[in-house]
C-alpha positions as CSV (number, residue, x, y, z in Angstrom):
1,M,0.0,0.0,0.0
2,V,1.3,3.4,-1.0
3,N,1.1,6.1,1.6
4,K,-0.7,9.3,0.5
5,V,1.0,12.6,0.9
6,I,-1.3,14.8,2.9
7,G,-0.9,18.5,2.5
8,Y,-2.2,21.4,4.5
9,T,-2.6,25.1,3.9
10,A,-4.6,27.7,5.8
11,G,-5.9,31.2,5.5
12,V,-8.7,33.6,6.3
13,Y,-10.0,33.6,2.8
14,D,-12.0,36.8,3.4
15,M,-12.8,38.3,0.0
16,F,-11.4,35.2,-1.8
17,H,-9.0,36.2,-4.6
18,I,-6.7,34.8,-7.3
19,G,-3.8,34.7,-4.8
20,H,-5.8,32.3,-2.6
21,L,-6.6,30.1,-5.6
22,N,-3.0,30.1,-6.7
23,V,-1.7,28.8,-3.4
24,I,-4.5,26.2,-3.1
25,K,-3.9,25.0,-6.7
26,N,-0.1,24.9,-6.3
27,A,-0.5,23.0,-3.0
28,K,-2.7,20.4,-4.5
29,E,-0.2,19.8,-7.3
30,R,2.3,18.7,-4.6
31,C,0.2,16.3,-2.6
32,D,-2.4,13.5,-2.9
33,F,-4.9,14.9,-0.4
34,L,-5.2,18.6,0.4
35,I,-6.7,19.9,3.7
36,V,-7.4,23.6,3.9
37,G,-7.8,25.4,7.2
38,V,-10.2,28.3,7.2
39,S,-9.6,30.8,10.1
40,T,-12.6,31.1,12.4
41,D,-14.1,34.6,12.9
42,E,-12.8,34.5,16.5
43,V,-9.2,33.8,15.5
44,V,-9.2,36.5,12.9
45,E,-10.6,39.1,15.3
46,L,-8.0,38.1,18.0
47,N,-5.0,38.1,15.7
48,K,-5.8,40.6,13.0
49,K,-7.9,42.9,15.1
50,K,-10.7,43.1,12.6
51,K,-13.9,41.3,11.9
52,P,-14.0,39.3,8.6
53,V,-16.3,40.8,5.9
54,I,-17.6,37.3,5.0
55,P,-18.7,35.1,7.9
56,F,-16.9,31.9,8.7
57,A,-19.6,29.5,7.4
58,E,-19.7,31.3,4.1
59,R,-15.9,31.3,3.7
60,V,-15.9,27.6,4.4
61,A,-18.6,27.0,1.7
62,I,-16.5,29.0,-0.8
63,V,-13.3,27.0,-0.1
64,E,-15.2,23.6,0.0
65,S,-16.4,24.3,-3.5
66,I,-12.9,24.5,-5.0
67,K,-12.0,21.4,-6.9
68,Y,-8.5,21.2,-5.6
69,V,-9.7,21.0,-1.9
70,D,-10.3,17.6,-0.4
71,Q,-11.2,18.7,3.1
72,V,-11.9,21.9,4.9
73,V,-11.2,22.3,8.7
74,P,-11.4,25.2,11.0
75,Q,-8.2,27.0,11.9
76,E,-8.6,28.0,15.5
77,R,-5.0,29.0,16.3
78,Y,-2.1,30.8,14.6
79,D,0.6,29.8,17.0
80,I,3.3,27.1,16.9
81,E,1.3,24.8,19.2
82,G,-1.7,25.2,16.9
83,K,0.3,24.1,13.9
84,I,1.8,21.1,15.8
85,E,-1.7,20.1,16.9
86,T,-3.0,20.3,13.3
87,V,-0.1,18.2,11.9
88,K,-0.7,15.5,14.5
89,K,-4.5,15.5,14.2
90,Y,-4.6,15.2,10.4
91,D,-1.3,13.2,9.9
92,I,0.0,16.0,7.6
93,N,3.2,15.4,5.6
94,I,3.6,18.8,4.0
95,M,2.4,22.3,5.2
96,F,2.1,24.9,2.4
97,V,2.7,28.5,3.3
98,G,3.0,31.7,1.3
99,S,6.6,32.7,0.4
100,D,6.1,36.0,2.2
101,W,6.6,34.1,5.5
102,Q,9.8,32.4,4.4
103,G,12.8,33.3,6.6
104,T,10.7,35.0,9.3
105,E,11.5,34.2,12.9
106,K,8.0,32.8,13.5
107,W,8.1,30.4,10.5
108,N,11.7,29.4,11.1
109,M,10.6,28.2,14.6
110,I,7.5,26.5,13.2
111,E,9.5,24.8,10.5
112,A,12.0,23.5,13.1
113,E,9.2,22.0,15.2
114,L,7.3,20.5,12.3
115,I,10.3,18.8,10.8
116,K,10.6,16.8,14.1
117,L,7.2,15.5,13.3
118,G,8.1,14.5,9.8
119,C,6.2,17.4,8.3
120,K,8.0,19.5,5.6
121,V,7.2,23.1,5.1
122,V,6.9,24.3,1.5
123,Y,6.8,28.0,0.6
124,L,4.6,28.8,-2.4
125,P,4.8,32.0,-4.4
126,H,3.0,35.0,-2.8
127,T,0.8,37.0,-5.1
128,D,2.3,40.5,-4.7
129,G,-0.1,43.4,-4.8
130,I,-3.2,41.4,-3.8
131,S,-2.5,39.1,-0.9
132,S,-2.5,40.5,2.6
């Protein structure tokens, strides 16, 4: 039996745009099964200090309708512990992140922890001028 490569990416997906689609599509091309985390309204308000324009349930429905997405899950934390918990819970092999995070202190730390769990971090091209 061949093991499936399980990938994961996450975002707010408020006012879904081509940059979001590019990351999701590029991620799916690198794994067998793609799980997409959608940030809850509470986590967005806590971390970004603003309320999403589109409510969580509607953002989930939008992301679920994308053909590259195999499963949608709530993203309830942005911290290292939340990433570790997600990798363990869903048996994730690869975590996909926008290239704008590459080399940052936060993601260097996250990457070091995830590699211990056998999860590789892959940075995908950020869509300049549109992604936040």
